[in-house]
PyMOL CGO cylinders between C-alpha atoms (Angstrom):
from pymol import cmd
from pymol.cgo import CYLINDER

trace = [
    CYLINDER, -21.68, 67.71, 42.88, -21.41, 64.10, 42.28, 0.3, 1, 1, 1, 1, 1, 1,
    CYLINDER, -21.41, 64.10, 42.28, -17.89, 64.68, 41.95, 0.3, 1, 1, 1, 1, 1, 1,
    CYLINDER, -17.89, 64.68, 41.95, -17.51, 66.02, 45.71, 0.3, 1, 1, 1, 1, 1, 1,
    CYLINDER, -17.51, 66.02, 45.71, -18.26, 62.26, 46.85, 0.3, 1, 1, 1, 1, 1, 1,
    CYLINDER, -18.26, 62.26, 46.85, -14.81, 61.01, 45.74, 0.3, 1, 1, 1, 1, 1, 1,
    CYLINDER, -14.81, 61.01, 45.74, -12.65, 59.33, 48.21, 0.3, 1, 1, 1, 1, 1, 1,
    CYLINDER, -12.65, 59.33, 48.21, -9.57, 58.00, 47.03, 0.3, 1, 1, 1, 1, 1, 1,
    CYLINDER, -9.57, 58.00, 47.03, -8.68, 55.92, 50.28, 0.3, 1, 1, 1, 1, 1, 1,
    CYLINDER, -8.68, 55.92, 50.28, -12.59, 54.49, 49.38, 0.3, 1, 1, 1, 1, 1, 1,
    CYLINDER, -12.59, 54.49, 49.38, -11.54, 53.67, 45.79, 0.3, 1, 1, 1, 1, 1, 1,
    CYLINDER, -11.54, 53.67, 45.79, -7.87, 52.60, 46.37, 0.3, 1, 1, 1, 1, 1, 1,
    CYLINDER, -7.87, 52.60, 46.37, -9.30, 49.87, 49.31, 0.3, 1, 1, 1, 1, 1, 1,
    CYLINDER, -9.30, 49.87, 49.31, -11.78, 48.73, 46.55, 0.3, 1, 1, 1, 1, 1, 1,
    CYLINDER, -11.78, 48.73, 46.55, -9.14, 48.03, 43.88, 0.3, 1, 1, 1, 1, 1, 1,
    CYLINDER, -9.14, 48.03, 43.88, -7.01, 46.48, 46.32, 0.3, 1, 1, 1, 1, 1, 1,
    CYLINDER, -7.01, 46.48, 46.32, -10.02, 43.87, 46.59, 0.3, 1, 1, 1, 1, 1, 1,
    CYLINDER, -10.02, 43.87, 46.59, -10.22, 43.35, 42.87, 0.3, 1, 1, 1, 1, 1, 1,
    CYLINDER, -10.22, 43.35, 42.87, -8.19, 40.28, 41.08, 0.3, 1, 1, 1, 1, 1, 1,
    CYLINDER, -8.19, 40.28, 41.08, -5.05, 41.54, 39.25, 0.3, 1, 1, 1, 1, 1, 1,
    CYLINDER, -5.05, 41.54, 39.25, -6.46, 39.85, 35.85, 0.3, 1, 1, 1, 1, 1, 1,
    CYLINDER, -6.46, 39.85, 35.85, -8.76, 41.09, 32.61, 0.3, 1, 1, 1, 1, 1, 1,
    CYLINDER, -8.76, 41.09, 32.61, -12.11, 40.17, 34.42, 0.3, 1, 1, 1, 1, 1, 1,
    CYLINDER, -12.11, 40.17, 34.42, -10.76, 41.98, 37.64, 0.3, 1, 1, 1, 1, 1, 1,
    CYLINDER, -10.76, 41.98, 37.64, -10.02, 45.45, 35.36, 0.3, 1, 1, 1, 1, 1, 1,
    CYLINDER, -10.02, 45.45, 35.36, -12.99, 45.18, 33.68, 0.3, 1, 1, 1, 1, 1, 1,
    CYLINDER, -12.99, 45.18, 33.68, -15.57, 44.55, 36.19, 0.3, 1, 1, 1, 1, 1, 1,
    CYLINDER, -15.57, 44.55, 36.19, -16.87, 41.26, 35.02, 0.3, 1, 1, 1, 1, 1, 1,
    CYLINDER, -16.87, 41.26, 35.02, -16.77, 42.12, 31.26, 0.3, 1, 1, 1, 1, 1, 1,
    CYLINDER, -16.77, 42.12, 31.26, -13.44, 40.63, 30.32, 0.3, 1, 1, 1, 1, 1, 1,
    CYLINDER, -13.44, 40.63, 30.32, -15.01, 40.06, 26.66, 0.3, 1, 1, 1, 1, 1, 1,
    CYLINDER, -15.01, 40.06, 26.66, -15.21, 43.68, 26.04, 0.3, 1, 1, 1, 1, 1, 1,
    CYLINDER, -15.21, 43.68, 26.04, -11.44, 43.40, 25.64, 0.3, 1, 1, 1, 1, 1, 1,
    CYLINDER, -11.44, 43.40, 25.64, -10.65, 43.02, 22.45, 0.3, 1, 1, 1, 1, 1, 1,
    CYLINDER, -10.65, 43.02, 22.45, -13.19, 45.22, 20.55, 0.3, 1, 1, 1, 1, 1, 1,
    CYLINDER, -13.19, 45.22, 20.55, -12.10, 47.67, 22.80, 0.3, 1, 1, 1, 1, 1, 1,
    CYLINDER, -12.10, 47.67, 22.80, -8.74, 47.46, 21.74, 0.3, 1, 1, 1, 1, 1, 1,
    CYLINDER, -8.74, 47.46, 21.74, -9.72, 47.28, 18.47, 0.3, 1, 1, 1, 1, 1, 1,
    CYLINDER, -9.72, 47.28, 18.47, -11.63, 50.18, 18.33, 0.3, 1, 1, 1, 1, 1, 1,
    CYLINDER, -11.63, 50.18, 18.33, -8.28, 52.10, 19.94, 0.3, 1, 1, 1, 1, 1, 1,
    CYLINDER, -8.28, 52.10, 19.94, -6.11, 51.05, 17.45, 0.3, 1, 1, 1, 1, 1, 1,
    CYLINDER, -6.11, 51.05, 17.45, -8.33, 52.06, 14.89, 0.3, 1, 1, 1, 1, 1, 1,
    CYLINDER, -8.33, 52.06, 14.89, -8.37, 55.62, 16.25, 0.3, 1, 1, 1, 1, 1, 1,
    CYLINDER, -8.37, 55.62, 16.25, -4.88, 56.04, 16.59, 0.3, 1, 1, 1, 1, 1, 1,
    CYLINDER, -4.88, 56.04, 16.59, -4.53, 54.77, 12.74, 0.3, 1, 1, 1, 1, 1, 1,
    CYLINDER, -4.53, 54.77, 12.74, -6.95, 57.78, 11.73, 0.3, 1, 1, 1, 1, 1, 1,
    CYLINDER, -6.95, 57.78, 11.73, -4.11, 60.26, 13.74, 0.3, 1, 1, 1, 1, 1, 1,
    CYLINDER, -4.11, 60.26, 13.74, -1.50, 58.85, 11.71, 0.3, 1, 1, 1, 1, 1, 1,
    CYLINDER, -1.50, 58.85, 11.71, -0.12, 56.56, 14.59, 0.3, 1, 1, 1, 1, 1, 1,
    CYLINDER, -0.12, 56.56, 14.59, 0.32, 52.61, 14.36, 0.3, 1, 1, 1, 1, 1, 1,
    CYLINDER, 0.32, 52.61, 14.36, -1.05, 50.70, 11.22, 0.3, 1, 1, 1, 1, 1, 1,
    CYLINDER, -1.05, 50.70, 11.22, 0.53, 49.95, 8.40, 0.3, 1, 1, 1, 1, 1, 1,
    CYLINDER, 0.53, 49.95, 8.40, 1.45, 53.25, 7.35, 0.3, 1, 1, 1, 1, 1, 1,
    CYLINDER, 1.45, 53.25, 7.35, 1.50, 55.31, 10.52, 0.3, 1, 1, 1, 1, 1, 1,
    CYLINDER, 1.50, 55.31, 10.52, 4.62, 56.07, 12.55, 0.3, 1, 1, 1, 1, 1, 1,
    CYLINDER, 4.62, 56.07, 12.55, 5.85, 54.41, 15.57, 0.3, 1, 1, 1, 1, 1, 1,
    CYLINDER, 5.85, 54.41, 15.57, 5.99, 56.55, 18.68, 0.3, 1, 1, 1, 1, 1, 1,
    CYLINDER, 5.99, 56.55, 18.68, 9.34, 56.83, 21.08, 0.3, 1, 1, 1, 1, 1, 1,
    CYLINDER, 9.34, 56.83, 21.08, 7.97, 57.09, 24.75, 0.3, 1, 1, 1, 1, 1, 1,
    CYLINDER, 7.97, 57.09, 24.75, 4.32, 56.84, 25.97, 0.3, 1, 1, 1, 1, 1, 1,
    CYLINDER, 4.32, 56.84, 25.97, 2.63, 56.43, 29.39, 0.3, 1, 1, 1, 1, 1, 1,
    CYLINDER, 2.63, 56.43, 29.39, -0.48, 54.17, 30.32, 0.3, 1, 1, 1, 1, 1, 1,
    CYLINDER, -0.48, 54.17, 30.32, -1.98, 56.06, 33.26, 0.3, 1, 1, 1, 1, 1, 1,
    CYLINDER, -1.98, 56.06, 33.26, -4.41, 54.20, 35.61, 0.3, 1, 1, 1, 1, 1, 1,
    CYLINDER, -4.41, 54.20, 35.61, -2.77, 51.02, 33.66, 0.3, 1, 1, 1, 1, 1, 1,
    CYLINDER, -2.77, 51.02, 33.66, -3.93, 48.37, 36.13, 0.3, 1, 1, 1, 1, 1, 1,
    CYLINDER, -3.93, 48.37, 36.13, -2.23, 45.05, 34.79, 0.3, 1, 1, 1, 1, 1, 1,
    CYLINDER, -2.23, 45.05, 34.79, -1.10, 46.46, 31.35, 0.3, 1, 1, 1, 1, 1, 1,
    CYLINDER, -1.10, 46.46, 31.35, -4.18, 45.14, 29.20, 0.3, 1, 1, 1, 1, 1, 1,
    CYLINDER, -4.18, 45.14, 29.20, -3.69, 48.44, 27.06, 0.3, 1, 1, 1, 1, 1, 1,
    CYLINDER, -3.69, 48.44, 27.06, -0.05, 48.60, 27.75, 0.3, 1, 1, 1, 1, 1, 1,
    CYLINDER, -0.05, 48.60, 27.75, 0.11, 44.68, 26.45, 0.3, 1, 1, 1, 1, 1, 1,
    CYLINDER, 0.11, 44.68, 26.45, -2.49, 45.28, 23.87, 0.3, 1, 1, 1, 1, 1, 1,
    CYLINDER, -2.49, 45.28, 23.87, -1.93, 48.23, 22.31, 0.3, 1, 1, 1, 1, 1, 1,
    CYLINDER, -1.93, 48.23, 22.31, 0.67, 50.70, 23.36, 0.3, 1, 1, 1, 1, 1, 1,
    CYLINDER, 0.67, 50.70, 23.36, 3.84, 48.58, 23.11, 0.3, 1, 1, 1, 1, 1, 1,
    CYLINDER, 3.84, 48.58, 23.11, 2.79, 48.09, 19.70, 0.3, 1, 1, 1, 1, 1, 1,
    CYLINDER, 2.79, 48.09, 19.70, 3.01, 51.53, 18.72, 0.3, 1, 1, 1, 1, 1, 1,
    CYLINDER, 3.01, 51.53, 18.72, 5.63, 52.82, 20.81, 0.3, 1, 1, 1, 1, 1, 1,
    CYLINDER, 5.63, 52.82, 20.81, 9.39, 51.86, 21.74, 0.3, 1, 1, 1, 1, 1, 1,
    CYLINDER, 9.39, 51.86, 21.74, 9.18, 52.62, 25.43, 0.3, 1, 1, 1, 1, 1, 1,
    CYLINDER, 9.18, 52.62, 25.43, 6.20, 52.42, 27.66, 0.3, 1, 1, 1, 1, 1, 1,
    CYLINDER, 6.20, 52.42, 27.66, 5.65, 54.02, 31.08, 0.3, 1, 1, 1, 1, 1, 1,
    CYLINDER, 5.65, 54.02, 31.08, 3.34, 52.82, 33.65, 0.3, 1, 1, 1, 1, 1, 1,
    CYLINDER, 3.34, 52.82, 33.65, 1.23, 55.27, 36.31, 0.3, 1, 1, 1, 1, 1, 1,
    CYLINDER, 1.23, 55.27, 36.31, -0.46, 52.93, 38.65, 0.3, 1, 1, 1, 1, 1, 1,
    CYLINDER, -0.46, 52.93, 38.65, -1.76, 53.34, 42.05, 0.3, 1, 1, 1, 1, 1, 1,
    CYLINDER, -1.76, 53.34, 42.05, -2.16, 49.51, 43.02, 0.3, 1, 1, 1, 1, 1, 1,
    CYLINDER, -2.16, 49.51, 43.02, 1.28, 47.67, 42.92, 0.3, 1, 1, 1, 1, 1, 1,
    CYLINDER, 1.28, 47.67, 42.92, -0.14, 44.57, 42.88, 0.3, 1, 1, 1, 1, 1, 1,
    CYLINDER, -0.14, 44.57, 42.88, -1.60, 45.39, 39.31, 0.3, 1, 1, 1, 1, 1, 1,
    CYLINDER, -1.60, 45.39, 39.31, 1.81, 46.83, 37.98, 0.3, 1, 1, 1, 1, 1, 1,
    CYLINDER, 1.81, 46.83, 37.98, 4.18, 44.35, 39.76, 0.3, 1, 1, 1, 1, 1, 1,
    CYLINDER, 4.18, 44.35, 39.76, 3.65, 41.87, 36.74, 0.3, 1, 1, 1, 1, 1, 1,
    CYLINDER, 3.65, 41.87, 36.74, 4.99, 44.58, 34.24, 0.3, 1, 1, 1, 1, 1, 1,
    CYLINDER, 4.99, 44.58, 34.24, 8.67, 45.00, 36.09, 0.3, 1, 1, 1, 1, 1, 1,
    CYLINDER, 8.67, 45.00, 36.09, 11.36, 43.86, 33.85, 0.3, 1, 1, 1, 1, 1, 1,
    CYLINDER, 11.36, 43.86, 33.85, 8.92, 43.10, 30.90, 0.3, 1, 1, 1, 1, 1, 1,
    CYLINDER, 8.92, 43.10, 30.90, 10.68, 44.74, 27.52, 0.3, 1, 1, 1, 1, 1, 1,
    CYLINDER, 10.68, 44.74, 27.52, 9.65, 48.06, 26.34, 0.3, 1, 1, 1, 1, 1, 1,
    CYLINDER, 9.65, 48.06, 26.34, 8.81, 48.86, 29.53, 0.3, 1, 1, 1, 1, 1, 1,
    CYLINDER, 8.81, 48.86, 29.53, 10.57, 51.82, 31.41, 0.3, 1, 1, 1, 1, 1, 1,
    CYLINDER, 10.57, 51.82, 31.41, 9.32, 53.66, 34.26, 0.3, 1, 1, 1, 1, 1, 1,
    CYLINDER, 9.32, 53.66, 34.26, 6.39, 52.38, 36.82, 0.3, 1, 1, 1, 1, 1, 1,
    CYLINDER, 6.39, 52.38, 36.82, 5.18, 54.72, 39.09, 0.3, 1, 1, 1, 1, 1, 1,
    CYLINDER, 5.18, 54.72, 39.09, 2.97, 53.57, 41.56, 0.3, 1, 1, 1, 1, 1, 1,
    CYLINDER, 2.97, 53.57, 41.56, 1.20, 56.94, 42.40, 0.3, 1, 1, 1, 1, 1, 1,
    CYLINDER, 1.20, 56.94, 42.40, -2.27, 57.92, 42.11, 0.3, 1, 1, 1, 1, 1, 1,
    CYLINDER, -2.27, 57.92, 42.11, -2.86, 60.48, 39.02, 0.3, 1, 1, 1, 1, 1, 1,
    CYLINDER, -2.86, 60.48, 39.02, -3.34, 63.36, 41.09, 0.3, 1, 1, 1, 1, 1, 1,
    CYLINDER, -3.34, 63.36, 41.09, 0.17, 62.79, 42.71, 0.3, 1, 1, 1, 1, 1, 1,
    CYLINDER, 0.17, 62.79, 42.71, 2.08, 61.94, 39.66, 0.3, 1, 1, 1, 1, 1, 1,
    CYLINDER, 2.08, 61.94, 39.66, 4.48, 64.70, 38.10, 0.3, 1, 1, 1, 1, 1, 1,
    CYLINDER, 4.48, 64.70, 38.10, 5.65, 64.12, 34.83, 0.3, 1, 1, 1, 1, 1, 1,
    CYLINDER, 5.65, 64.12, 34.83, 8.57, 65.97, 33.26, 0.3, 1, 1, 1, 1, 1, 1,
    CYLINDER, 8.57, 65.97, 33.26, 7.55, 68.37, 30.55, 0.3, 1, 1, 1, 1, 1, 1,
    CYLINDER, 7.55, 68.37, 30.55, 7.72, 67.69, 26.97, 0.3, 1, 1, 1, 1, 1, 1,
    CYLINDER, 7.72, 67.69, 26.97, 8.94, 64.00, 27.76, 0.3, 1, 1, 1, 1, 1, 1,
    CYLINDER, 8.94, 64.00, 27.76, 6.00, 61.71, 26.02, 0.3, 1, 1, 1, 1, 1, 1,
    CYLINDER, 6.00, 61.71, 26.02, 4.44, 61.58, 22.70, 0.3, 1, 1, 1, 1, 1, 1,
    CYLINDER, 4.44, 61.58, 22.70, 1.31, 60.12, 23.90, 0.3, 1, 1, 1, 1, 1, 1,
    CYLINDER, 1.31, 60.12, 23.90, -0.48, 59.73, 27.37, 0.3, 1, 1, 1, 1, 1, 1,
    CYLINDER, -0.48, 59.73, 27.37, -2.84, 57.23, 27.49, 0.3, 1, 1, 1, 1, 1, 1,
    CYLINDER, -2.84, 57.23, 27.49, -6.01, 57.74, 30.05, 0.3, 1, 1, 1, 1, 1, 1,
    CYLINDER, -6.01, 57.74, 30.05, -8.67, 55.00, 30.29, 0.3, 1, 1, 1, 1, 1, 1,
    CYLINDER, -8.67, 55.00, 30.29, -11.38, 54.18, 32.60, 0.3, 1, 1, 1, 1, 1, 1,
    CYLINDER, -11.38, 54.18, 32.60, -9.18, 55.79, 35.27, 0.3, 1, 1, 1, 1, 1, 1,
    CYLINDER, -9.18, 55.79, 35.27, -9.96, 59.96, 35.36, 0.3, 1, 1, 1, 1, 1, 1,
    CYLINDER, -9.96, 59.96, 35.36, -13.58, 59.04, 37.13, 0.3, 1, 1, 1, 1, 1, 1,
    CYLINDER, -13.58, 59.04, 37.13, -11.29, 58.72, 40.45, 0.3, 1, 1, 1, 1, 1, 1,
    CYLINDER, -11.29, 58.72, 40.45, -10.29, 62.32, 40.11, 0.3, 1, 1, 1, 1, 1, 1,
    CYLINDER, -10.29, 62.32, 40.11, -12.79, 65.70, 41.42, 0.3, 1, 1, 1, 1, 1, 1,
    CYLINDER, -12.79, 65.70, 41.42, -13.44, 68.01, 38.56, 0.3, 1, 1, 1, 1, 1, 1,
    CYLINDER, -13.44, 68.01, 38.56, -10.50, 70.87, 39.88, 0.3, 1, 1, 1, 1, 1, 1,
    CYLINDER, -10.50, 70.87, 39.88, -8.14, 67.30, 40.13, 0.3, 1, 1, 1, 1, 1, 1,
    CYLINDER, -8.14, 67.30, 40.13, -8.85, 66.45, 36.55, 0.3, 1, 1, 1, 1, 1, 1,
    CYLINDER, -8.85, 66.45, 36.55, -8.41, 69.98, 35.63, 0.3, 1, 1, 1, 1, 1, 1,
    CYLINDER, -8.41, 69.98, 35.63, -4.91, 70.25, 36.94, 0.3, 1, 1, 1, 1, 1, 1,
    CYLINDER, -4.91, 70.25, 36.94, -4.00, 66.78, 36.01, 0.3, 1, 1, 1, 1, 1, 1,
    CYLINDER, -4.00, 66.78, 36.01, -4.68, 67.75, 32.51, 0.3, 1, 1, 1, 1, 1, 1,
    CYLINDER, -4.68, 67.75, 32.51, -2.68, 70.88, 32.15, 0.3, 1, 1, 1, 1, 1, 1,
    CYLINDER, -2.68, 70.88, 32.15, -0.26, 68.76, 33.74, 0.3, 1, 1, 1, 1, 1, 1,
    CYLINDER, -0.26, 68.76, 33.74, -0.59, 66.12, 31.02, 0.3, 1, 1, 1, 1, 1, 1,
    CYLINDER, -0.59, 66.12, 31.02, -0.51, 69.26, 28.43, 0.3, 1, 1, 1, 1, 1, 1,
    CYLINDER, -0.51, 69.26, 28.43, 3.04, 70.21, 29.65, 0.3, 1, 1, 1, 1, 1, 1,
    CYLINDER, 3.04, 70.21, 29.65, 4.52, 66.57, 29.69, 0.3, 1, 1, 1, 1, 1, 1,
    CYLINDER, 4.52, 66.57, 29.69, 3.38, 65.75, 26.01, 0.3, 1, 1, 1, 1, 1, 1,
    CYLINDER, 3.38, 65.75, 26.01, 5.49, 66.54, 23.39, 0.3, 1, 1, 1, 1, 1, 1,
    CYLINDER, 5.49, 66.54, 23.39, 4.71, 68.98, 20.67, 0.3, 1, 1, 1, 1, 1, 1,
    CYLINDER, 4.71, 68.98, 20.67, 2.69, 67.29, 18.11, 0.3, 1, 1, 1, 1, 1, 1,
    CYLINDER, 2.69, 67.29, 18.11, 1.93, 64.63, 20.54, 0.3, 1, 1, 1, 1, 1, 1,
    CYLINDER, 1.93, 64.63, 20.54, -1.67, 63.42, 21.94, 0.3, 1, 1, 1, 1, 1, 1,
    CYLINDER, -1.67, 63.42, 21.94, -3.34, 63.47, 25.31, 0.3, 1, 1, 1, 1, 1, 1,
    CYLINDER, -3.34, 63.47, 25.31, -5.84, 60.73, 24.97, 0.3, 1, 1, 1, 1, 1, 1,
    CYLINDER, -5.84, 60.73, 24.97, -9.02, 60.44, 27.34, 0.3, 1, 1, 1, 1, 1, 1,
    CYLINDER, -9.02, 60.44, 27.34, -11.21, 57.03, 26.84, 0.3, 1, 1, 1, 1, 1, 1,
    CYLINDER, -11.21, 57.03, 26.84, -14.44, 56.90, 29.43, 0.3, 1, 1, 1, 1, 1, 1,
    CYLINDER, -14.44, 56.90, 29.43, -17.55, 56.17, 30.14, 0.3, 1, 1, 1, 1, 1, 1,
    CYLINDER, -17.55, 56.17, 30.14, -20.39, 58.84, 29.54, 0.3, 1, 1, 1, 1, 1, 1,
    CYLINDER, -20.39, 58.84, 29.54, -23.39, 59.56, 31.33, 0.3, 1, 1, 1, 1, 1, 1,
    CYLINDER, -23.39, 59.56, 31.33, -26.23, 59.91, 29.02, 0.3, 1, 1, 1, 1, 1, 1,
    CYLINDER, -26.23, 59.91, 29.02, -28.40, 61.21, 32.21, 0.3, 1, 1, 1, 1, 1, 1,
    CYLINDER, -28.40, 61.21, 32.21, -27.84, 64.67, 31.70, 0.3, 1, 1, 1, 1, 1, 1,
    CYLINDER, -27.84, 64.67, 31.70, -26.00, 64.34, 34.83, 0.3, 1, 1, 1, 1, 1, 1,
    CYLINDER, -26.00, 64.34, 34.83, -22.92, 63.25, 36.46, 0.3, 1, 1, 1, 1, 1, 1,
    CYLINDER, -22.92, 63.25, 36.46, -23.15, 59.90, 38.12, 0.3, 1, 1, 1, 1, 1, 1,
    CYLINDER, -23.15, 59.90, 38.12, -21.41, 59.11, 41.19, 0.3, 1, 1, 1, 1, 1, 1,
    CYLINDER, -21.41, 59.11, 41.19, -20.61, 54.89, 41.83, 0.3, 1, 1, 1, 1, 1, 1,
    CYLINDER, -20.61, 54.89, 41.83, -20.29, 54.52, 45.46, 0.3, 1, 1, 1, 1, 1, 1,
    CYLINDER, -20.29, 54.52, 45.46, -18.71, 51.09, 44.66, 0.3, 1, 1, 1, 1, 1, 1,
    CYLINDER, -18.71, 51.09, 44.66, -15.44, 52.34, 43.51, 0.3, 1, 1, 1, 1, 1, 1,
    CYLINDER, -15.44, 52.34, 43.51, -15.89, 56.01, 44.38, 0.3, 1, 1, 1, 1, 1, 1,
    CYLINDER, -15.89, 56.01, 44.38, -15.85, 57.50, 40.92, 0.3, 1, 1, 1, 1, 1, 1,
    CYLINDER, -15.85, 57.50, 40.92, -18.09, 59.85, 38.99, 0.3, 1, 1, 1, 1, 1, 1,
    CYLINDER, -18.09, 59.85, 38.99, -19.24, 58.88, 35.12, 0.3, 1, 1, 1, 1, 1, 1,
    CYLINDER, -19.24, 58.88, 35.12, -19.29, 62.28, 33.29, 0.3, 1, 1, 1, 1, 1, 1,
    CYLINDER, -19.29, 62.28, 33.29, -21.68, 63.64, 30.91, 0.3, 1, 1, 1, 1, 1, 1,
    CYLINDER, -21.68, 63.64, 30.91, -19.72, 64.75, 27.11, 0.3, 1, 1, 1, 1, 1, 1,
    CYLINDER, -19.72, 64.75, 27.11, -20.48, 68.70, 28.19, 0.3, 1, 1, 1, 1, 1, 1,
    CYLINDER, -20.48, 68.70, 28.19, -18.72, 68.06, 31.20, 0.3, 1, 1, 1, 1, 1, 1,
    CYLINDER, -18.72, 68.06, 31.20, -15.61, 66.83, 29.75, 0.3, 1, 1, 1, 1, 1, 1,
    CYLINDER, -15.61, 66.83, 29.75, -15.81, 69.44, 27.15, 0.3, 1, 1, 1, 1, 1, 1,
    CYLINDER, -15.81, 69.44, 27.15, -16.10, 71.95, 29.82, 0.3, 1, 1, 1, 1, 1, 1,
    CYLINDER, -16.10, 71.95, 29.82, -13.14, 70.45, 31.70, 0.3, 1, 1, 1, 1, 1, 1,
    CYLINDER, -13.14, 70.45, 31.70, -10.86, 70.19, 28.81, 0.3, 1, 1, 1, 1, 1, 1,
    CYLINDER, -10.86, 70.19, 28.81, -11.67, 73.86, 27.77, 0.3, 1, 1, 1, 1, 1, 1,
    CYLINDER, -11.67, 73.86, 27.77, -11.02, 75.08, 31.47, 0.3, 1, 1, 1, 1, 1, 1,
    CYLINDER, -11.02, 75.08, 31.47, -7.65, 73.30, 31.25, 0.3, 1, 1, 1, 1, 1, 1,
    CYLINDER, -7.65, 73.30, 31.25, -6.52, 74.43, 27.73, 0.3, 1, 1, 1, 1, 1, 1,
    CYLINDER, -6.52, 74.43, 27.73, -6.89, 71.70, 26.21, 0.3, 1, 1, 1, 1, 1, 1,
    CYLINDER, -6.89, 71.70, 26.21, -8.48, 71.41, 22.26, 0.3, 1, 1, 1, 1, 1, 1,
    CYLINDER, -8.48, 71.41, 22.26, -10.14, 68.35, 21.14, 0.3, 1, 1, 1, 1, 1, 1,
    CYLINDER, -10.14, 68.35, 21.14, -8.47, 67.39, 17.86, 0.3, 1, 1, 1, 1, 1, 1,
    CYLINDER, -8.47, 67.39, 17.86, -10.86, 64.04, 17.20, 0.3, 1, 1, 1, 1, 1, 1,
    CYLINDER, -10.86, 64.04, 17.20, -13.28, 62.29, 19.15, 0.3, 1, 1, 1, 1, 1, 1,
    CYLINDER, -13.28, 62.29, 19.15, -15.36, 58.80, 18.42, 0.3, 1, 1, 1, 1, 1, 1,
    CYLINDER, -15.36, 58.80, 18.42, -17.93, 56.90, 20.45, 0.3, 1, 1, 1, 1, 1, 1,
    CYLINDER, -17.93, 56.90, 20.45, -16.50, 53.24, 20.63, 0.3, 1, 1, 1, 1, 1, 1,
    CYLINDER, -16.50, 53.24, 20.63, -18.47, 50.75, 18.75, 0.3, 1, 1, 1, 1, 1, 1,
    CYLINDER, -18.47, 50.75, 18.75, -19.27, 47.25, 19.30, 0.3, 1, 1, 1, 1, 1, 1,
    CYLINDER, -19.27, 47.25, 19.30, -20.12, 47.27, 22.82, 0.3, 1, 1, 1, 1, 1, 1,
    CYLINDER, -20.12, 47.27, 22.82, -23.09, 46.11, 24.76, 0.3, 1, 1, 1, 1, 1, 1,
    CYLINDER, -23.09, 46.11, 24.76, -26.32, 48.22, 25.22, 0.3, 1, 1, 1, 1, 1, 1,
    CYLINDER, -26.32, 48.22, 25.22, -26.29, 47.34, 28.83, 0.3, 1, 1, 1, 1, 1, 1,
    CYLINDER, -26.29, 47.34, 28.83, -23.18, 49.37, 29.10, 0.3, 1, 1, 1, 1, 1, 1,
    CYLINDER, -23.18, 49.37, 29.10, -22.28, 52.91, 29.45, 0.3, 1, 1, 1, 1, 1, 1,
    CYLINDER, -22.28, 52.91, 29.45, -21.21, 54.53, 26.16, 0.3, 1, 1, 1, 1, 1, 1,
    CYLINDER, -21.21, 54.53, 26.16, -17.57, 54.90, 25.56, 0.3, 1, 1, 1, 1, 1, 1,
    CYLINDER, -17.57, 54.90, 25.56, -16.14, 57.93, 24.06, 0.3, 1, 1, 1, 1, 1, 1,
    CYLINDER, -16.14, 57.93, 24.06, -12.37, 58.79, 23.03, 0.3, 1, 1, 1, 1, 1, 1,
    CYLINDER, -12.37, 58.79, 23.03, -11.18, 62.34, 22.81, 0.3, 1, 1, 1, 1, 1, 1,
    CYLINDER, -11.18, 62.34, 22.81, -7.38, 63.06, 21.62, 0.3, 1, 1, 1, 1, 1, 1,
    CYLINDER, -7.38, 63.06, 21.62, -6.67, 66.28, 23.01, 0.3, 1, 1, 1, 1, 1, 1,
    CYLINDER, -6.67, 66.28, 23.01, -3.84, 68.80, 22.55, 0.3, 1, 1, 1, 1, 1, 1,
    CYLINDER, -3.84, 68.80, 22.55, -2.97, 71.62, 24.62, 0.3, 1, 1, 1, 1, 1, 1,
    CYLINDER, -2.97, 71.62, 24.62, -3.99, 75.50, 23.47, 0.3, 1, 1, 1, 1, 1, 1,
    CYLINDER, -3.99, 75.50, 23.47, -0.72, 77.14, 21.88, 0.3, 1, 1, 1, 1, 1, 1,
]
cmd.load_cgo(trace, "trace")
């Protein structure tokens, strides 16, 4: 199993050595940020969030937030308050005392313990590959309880197209197949309400898929 090789200490050591800028966050592909954020805005607009006619949310959380690229480029525009979950403090330090930023939790996703029914939206992007399958199931169950009724848990991640999950030794993470994600969502009692492939990314990169999830009633 690819996820059995995940080592959180190795992952943190890798990220500690990465520069706290967009280039560092996006692995040397900073130019994809604009198209990524545009795709995310369009996806949320289809859920009735943001956009010209969509509602503005109360409180959301950016998980695996890094330097706040998504917080600044997307979430602050659709919500009154944004919480941050980011294990590498040097990344999130620049977000302290900024307007719209509430709590900052410098812990890994597997260690984060959110209150129940507190968030309108939980955003996870390019981060859940650092969790093992069993950790991801437990994490999504946690998120499902922490999101308010009518809210969404968003997962936006690279997809393996080889038919199996791929372990990356560089940052100790796993790139999962769409099939594996769907199995994990089912195990975590989450239902896919909408899903789309991100358009406009370079062909040499993994395809990226966004899932809007809700906890099964």
